[in-house]
C-alpha positions as CSV (number, residue, x, y, z in Angstrom):
1,S,0.0,0.0,0.0
2,R,3.0,2.3,-0.3
3,A,2.6,5.3,-2.6
4,I,4.7,5.3,-5.7
5,R,6.9,8.4,-6.2
6,S,9.5,8.5,-9.0
7,F,10.0,4.7,-8.6
8,D,9.2,2.0,-6.1
9,L,8.4,-1.7,-5.9
10,S,5.0,-3.1,-6.9
11,S,2.9,-4.4,-4.0
12,D,4.1,-8.0,-4.6
13,G,7.7,-6.8,-4.7
14,K,8.4,-8.5,-8.0
15,K,8.4,-5.4,-10.2
16,V,9.8,-1.9,-10.1
17,V,7.1,0.7,-10.8
18,F,8.3,4.0,-12.2
19,R,7.0,7.1,-14.0
20,S,8.4,8.4,-17.2
21,G,7.7,10.6,-20.2
22,H,10.3,8.8,-22.4
23,E,7.8,8.0,-25.2
24,N,7.1,11.6,-26.0
25,T,9.7,14.2,-26.8
26,F,7.5,17.3,-27.1
27,R,5.5,18.0,-23.9
28,P,6.0,14.6,-22.3
29,I,3.0,12.7,-21.2
30,V,4.1,11.0,-18.0
31,K,3.0,7.4,-17.7
32,L,3.4,4.6,-15.1
33,F,5.6,1.6,-16.1
34,T,6.8,-1.6,-14.6
35,V,9.9,-3.6,-15.1
36,T,11.0,-6.8,-13.4
37,S,13.7,-6.6,-10.8
38,E,15.9,-8.7,-13.1
39,G,15.6,-6.0,-15.8
40,G,14.1,-6.1,-19.3
41,L,11.9,-3.8,-21.3
42,P,9.4,-1.7,-19.4
43,E,5.7,-2.4,-19.7
44,Q,3.2,0.4,-19.5
45,M,0.6,0.1,-16.8
46,P,-3.1,0.0,-18.0
47,M,-3.7,3.7,-17.5
48,E,-3.1,6.2,-20.3
49,R,-1.1,8.5,-18.0
50,G,-0.1,8.8,-14.4
51,I,2.3,10.4,-12.0
52,L,1.8,8.9,-8.5
53,C,0.0,5.7,-7.4
54,S,-0.7,3.4,-4.5
55,F,-1.9,-0.2,-4.5
56,S,-4.7,-1.7,-2.4
57,P,-3.6,-4.1,0.3
58,D,-4.6,-7.1,-1.9
59,A,-2.9,-5.5,-5.0
60,G,-6.2,-5.9,-7.0
61,K,-6.8,-2.1,-7.3
62,L,-4.7,1.0,-7.6
63,V,-5.3,4.7,-6.8
64,Y,-3.4,7.2,-8.9
65,N,-2.9,10.8,-10.0
66,R,-3.9,10.9,-13.6
67,R,-2.4,14.3,-14.5
68,G,-0.6,17.3,-13.1
69,N,2.4,17.8,-10.9
70,E,2.4,16.5,-7.4
71,E,4.1,19.7,-6.1
72,Y,3.5,23.0,-7.7
73,Y,3.9,26.3,-6.1
74,W,0.9,28.2,-7.4
75,K,-1.3,28.4,-4.4
76,R,-4.9,27.4,-5.0
77,Y,-4.2,26.4,-8.6
78,K,-7.3,25.5,-10.6
79,G,-5.9,25.3,-14.1
80,G,-5.9,22.4,-16.5
81,Q,-3.0,20.5,-14.8
82,Y,-4.6,20.2,-11.4
83,T,-4.1,16.8,-9.8
84,D,-7.1,14.5,-9.7
85,I,-7.3,10.9,-8.2
86,W,-8.7,7.9,-10.0
87,Q,-9.0,4.2,-9.1
88,Y,-8.1,1.3,-11.5
89,D,-9.5,-2.2,-10.9
90,F,-7.1,-4.8,-12.3
91,T,-9.8,-7.5,-12.4
92,S,-12.6,-5.6,-14.2
93,G,-10.4,-3.1,-16.0
94,A,-12.7,-0.3,-14.7
95,F,-11.5,3.3,-14.1
96,T,-13.3,5.4,-11.5
97,A,-12.8,9.1,-10.6
98,L,-12.5,9.5,-6.9
99,T,-12.1,13.2,-6.6
100,D,-14.2,15.9,-8.1
101,Y,-12.6,18.9,-6.4
102,V,-10.9,21.2,-9.0
103,G,-7.6,21.8,-7.3
104,K,-4.9,19.8,-5.6
105,N,-5.7,16.2,-4.9
106,A,-2.2,14.6,-4.7
107,Y,-0.2,11.8,-3.1
108,P,-2.8,9.1,-2.9
109,M,-1.9,6.5,-0.2
110,W,-4.1,3.4,0.2
111,I,-4.1,2.3,3.8
112,G,-6.6,-0.3,4.9
113,N,-10.0,0.6,3.6
114,R,-9.2,4.3,3.1
115,M,-7.2,6.5,0.9
116,Y,-5.2,9.4,2.3
117,F,-4.2,12.3,0.1
118,V,-3.2,16.0,0.2
119,S,-5.6,18.6,-1.0
120,D,-6.0,22.4,-0.8
121,R,-9.8,22.1,-0.6
122,A,-9.9,23.5,3.0
123,K,-11.6,26.9,3.3
124,N,-8.2,28.6,4.0
125,G,-6.7,27.1,0.8
126,I,-3.7,25.5,2.7
127,A,-2.9,22.0,1.6
128,N,-3.8,19.5,4.4
129,L,-4.1,15.8,4.7
130,F,-7.5,14.3,3.9
131,T,-9.0,10.8,3.8
132,Y,-11.4,9.1,1.5
133,D,-13.5,6.2,2.7
134,F,-14.1,3.7,-0.1
135,A,-17.3,2.3,1.5
136,T,-19.0,5.6,2.0
137,K,-17.2,7.8,-0.5
138,K,-16.9,10.4,2.2
139,V,-14.0,12.8,2.3
140,E,-12.8,14.1,5.7
141,Q,-10.0,16.5,6.6
142,I,-7.4,15.0,8.9
143,T,-5.0,17.9,9.6
144,D,-5.9,21.5,10.1
145,F,-2.8,23.6,9.4
146,A,-3.5,27.3,8.6
147,D,0.0,28.4,7.7
148,F,2.1,26.0,5.7
149,D,1.1,23.2,3.3
150,V,1.5,19.5,3.9
151,Q,3.9,18.3,1.3
152,Q,5.4,15.1,0.0
153,P,3.7,12.6,2.3
154,S,4.7,8.9,2.3
155,T,3.5,5.9,4.1
156,D,4.7,2.4,5.2
157,G,1.0,1.3,5.3
158,K,0.6,2.2,9.0
159,T,2.1,5.7,9.5
160,I,2.2,8.8,7.3
161,A,5.2,11.1,7.3
162,F,5.2,14.5,5.5
163,V,7.1,17.7,5.1
164,R,5.6,20.9,6.5
165,A,7.3,24.3,6.9
166,G,10.6,22.6,5.9
167,Q,10.5,20.0,8.6
168,L,9.6,16.3,8.6
């Protein structure tokens, strides 16, 4: 259930998952790829593009950012490259949009039966940690910082660590 950054291992530990825009030379479209730990040619994951992802505990599903940049420094950005979060089901091949907020929805982290992510949807516009319950589809704010954004969170499947105001 670890979140994929620039590269990481798949949930079964047999493949390296990484993101790359190597297929495009003009305005790269970043996609998620896998390669076995022994090497070989990369294989594109089923989604047409992606920047960050996190597997369900059973590895049957995946939450991912379909577009955008996980960290951008335009506060309250609402343009065409805002980050949104989708779910992919490896069994059915179904794609489902999980966020409908136009703004930052980044760093999806699947922990248990919830997804944790960073969003600037709070009334003050500061990026905080939120959770999405897969059963109820309810989004709740977890942190309530009013001055500095939550940035670059990561999880081991139990605990979330993040940067805020230049400190871990």
